[in-house]
N, C-alpha and C positions, 0 to 999 in steps of 0.2 A: 509559486507553488500554492495549491489550494490549502485552505486552513483545515486542520484536522477536527473531527467531531468527537467529543468526549463520549465514551461508552455509556456514561450515565444518561446522556440525552437520548441515546438510542434505546436504552432500557425503558425510559419513560414513554417514548413514542410506541414501542412494542406493547407496553401495558395498556396505553390508551386505545390502540387499535384492537387489542384482544378483548378488552372489557367494555368498550363502547362509550364510556362517559368519563369526564374529568374527575368527578367525585369518586367513582369506583376505583379508577387508576390511582388517584391520590391516596385513598385509603389503603390500597395494597402496598403502595410504595412508602407509606408512613411519612408523607409530606402534606403540606396544605394545598388546597386547590389553587389559590393564587400563585403559589410557588411553581406548580406544574404548568399553569398558563404561561408564566414568564419563561419557563424552560422550553416550551413549544415555540414561543416567539424567537428565542435565542437560536433554536435549531434551524428555523427558517432563515434567520440572518446568516448562520454559518453556511448553509447550503446555497443561499442566494435565490431561493425559489419559494413560492407560496405552497404550503402543504394542506391548508384547511379552508373550508367554506365556513365563514363565520356568520351566524344568524343571531337573533335575539335569544339570549340564554341557551345557545346551542352551538356546538362545534363539531364539524364533520370533516373527514379526510376527503380531499379531492383526488384526482388521478395521480398527481405527484405524491401526495401523502400516502396513498395506498401502496405505491411502488416503494417509497421510502420505508414504510412500516414493514413490508415484506423483507426488504434487504436488512432492515434493522434487526428483525428477528433472527436472520441468519448470522449477523455479526455478533449478536448477544450470545447465541448458541456457540459460535466459534470461540468467543472470549471465555465462556464457561469451560469449554473443552480444553482450551489452552491452560487455564488455571488448574483443572483436574490433572492433566497430563504432567505438568511441571511439578505439581505437588506429589503426584504418585512417583515420579522419577526420583525426586528428592527423598521421599520415604523409602524407596527401594534401595537407594544408596546407603541410607542409615539403618535399614531394617533387614534382617534375615528372616524370611518367611518359610516356615517349616510345616509340613503336613505329615501326620503319623497315623498309622493304622491301629495303634494300641497305646495305652498310657505309659508302659515301661520305657520303650524307646523314646517316647516323647520327653520323658523326664531326663533320661541319660543324654540324649542328643542336645537338649536345651542346655544342660549343665556344661557339656563340652564346648558348645558354641560360646557360651558366656565367658568361659575361661580363655578361649582362643581369640575371640573378637571383641575385646573390651572396647567400650564406647559405642557399640552398635546395639540396637534393640533386637531381641529375638522374639518374633511373633510365632508361637508354636501352638498347634491345636490338633485334636483328633479329627481326621477327615475320612469319610467313607471311602472304601476301596475304589469305586468307580470314578471318583473325582481326583485321586492322587496323581496319576500320570498325566491326565489332561491338564491339571493345574501346573505341572512342571512344563509341559510343552507350550502352554499358553502364556507362561510367565507370571502367573499369580502366585506360584510357589517357587522357591529357589532350591529347596531340598525336600525330599519325601522319604519316608520309611515305609516299605512295603513288606509283606510276608510271602510274596512270590517274586522271584527274580524277573525283572522286566526284560522284554525282548525288543522293545521299540527302538528303532534307529535314532541316534542322536542323544541317547541317555547313557550315563555311566553309573554302574552300581557295584557295590562291594558289601559282603556280609558285615553287619555291625553288631550282631549279638544274637542270642537265642533265648527262648523261654519255653518251659514245658508245663503243661497243665496237670494238676492233681486234684483230688477231692480230700476234704478234711471232715471226718465224721466223729461223733461222740463214741466212746468205748462200747456203749450198749446198742449202737445202731445196727440194724440187720446187715449192713455192708462191712461192719468193722472187722470181721474175720477174714476178709478177702485180701489176697496178696496183691491183686490188681483188679481193675474193672475195665470194661469197655463202655462206650457211650450207650450201646444198646442195653446194658444192664441198668441204666438209670431211668428207664421208662416209668413215668408216673411218680418218681421219687421227688418229694418237695425239696427244693434247694433255695437258700437265700442267695440272691445274686445282686451285686452292684451293677447298675445299668451302664455306667460310662466306661466300658472296657473295650471299646473299638470292635474290631472284627471278631474277638472272642465271643461276644454276645451272639452274633449271627451264627457262628460255628456251633455253639452249644445248642441253639434252637434248631438248627438244621440236622444235627447228627443224633440227637436224642429223640427217640420215638415218644410222642406225646409229652413234651417237656413240661414240668411243673415248676416254674420259676417265680419266686416271690421277689420282685424287683424293688430295689431301693435306689433312688436317684441322688441322695445326699451321702457322701462318703462317711461323714461322722456318724450319721444315723445307722448306716450299714454296719460300721465297726461296733457300735454300742449294741445293736440287736444281735449281731453274730456272736459277741462275747457272752451275751446273756441267754441265748437260746440253744436248744439241742438240734436245730436244723443244720444239715450238712451245707458246706459251702465249697466253692471252687477257689483254688489258689494256684499260683505258679511258684516254681523254684526261686524266682527272684525275691519273693517275699519270705519264703522259708529261710533263705540264707541271711535275712535280716531279723529273724526271730519275731515275726509278726505275732502279736499277742493273741489273735483270734485262733491260732493253731495250738495254743496251749491245751494240754489234756485232751487232745484229739488224735485220732489215728489218721496218718497221712498215707493215702493210697494212690499209686500212679494209675494213669489212664493209658491203656496199651495201644489205642488207636494211633496210627502215625500222625493224624491231623492234630493230636494233642501237643506236638512239638512244633514250634514255629521258629524258623530261621528268618531274621530280619535283614533287609537290604537297605543301605543308605544310597539314595539315588539323586543324581543331579544331571543337568544338561552337560554334555561334553564340553561345551564352550565355557561353562562355569567351573570346570575341574581345577584349573590353576588357582582360582580363588579359594577353593575348599580343600586343597591338598593337605594343609596342616591338620584338618579334621580327619581326612582319610588315612593319614599317617598314624593315627592313634587307634585305628580299628583293630579288633572289635572293642566296643565300649563296655560290654557286659555279656554274661551268658554262661557261666559255669554251671552246667546242669547237675542238680543233685537228685538222687533217687533214694530217699529214705524208705525203708521197709515198713510194714504195718506196725504201728505202735511206737516206732522210733521217732525221736525228736530231731528235726532238721538242725544242721549246724547253726550255731548262733542263737537258737531259741532258748527261752527261759524254762526252767522246770515247772 
């Protein structure tokens, strides 16, 4: 049986072939030049052929060496691919990857998964709408939360919650006397807006004519500025029900456009449904819609 060649020797041959000199290859590989020279001689011994033309202070690949270097590059790439795929498979077994279209389902689904799948890591993030279903179908995501029910074959979906958008304005704001508003009523009205809200951000920009949004990327900064300013803000019933302090002393006005209400769907591949049945059995996870009238405080909020 022929003797095996260590992948380290092939990596060194590939580096020498690519960089052209022992010194450059040794520097990249973080070894000494004499050590690399010994490795190349060891590789020749293992293969039983000469790979180099040796001259005074010069080493070049011969025809055998060029063939061996080309095959070595392929072997090194295959070795790296093997490591990546095995590690990715191990991570997949230990990790549940979730993509969500908005922060509220992200939070609720993550909490539910952590309770049900103890010992596994939940890797959840807000993902743009166009990447959610492709991520599921390609296997980079195991679960997705969308605000439109998917129709693609091979996917399973169930409603997992709902959320409705309102505005919160100071009592002396021009909109404070309104029973409700539409997106078209908010043209050129300055709003303080937290930027990391998933699809809600694009919805507001697309539905309000000439939107005037003052974006804050840091949640703590947004909360502090919103509590200290008279600028109106957007909120959903999810936060009203928890008595968010930013809504104190503000009038809460519903948005009448149907797009202001989102029904969320928890989506997985049909082949993964047996794994996630315990999660689906607990749906919906959230979504009791509240509709406080103008000036009324939402349930759970402080006076």
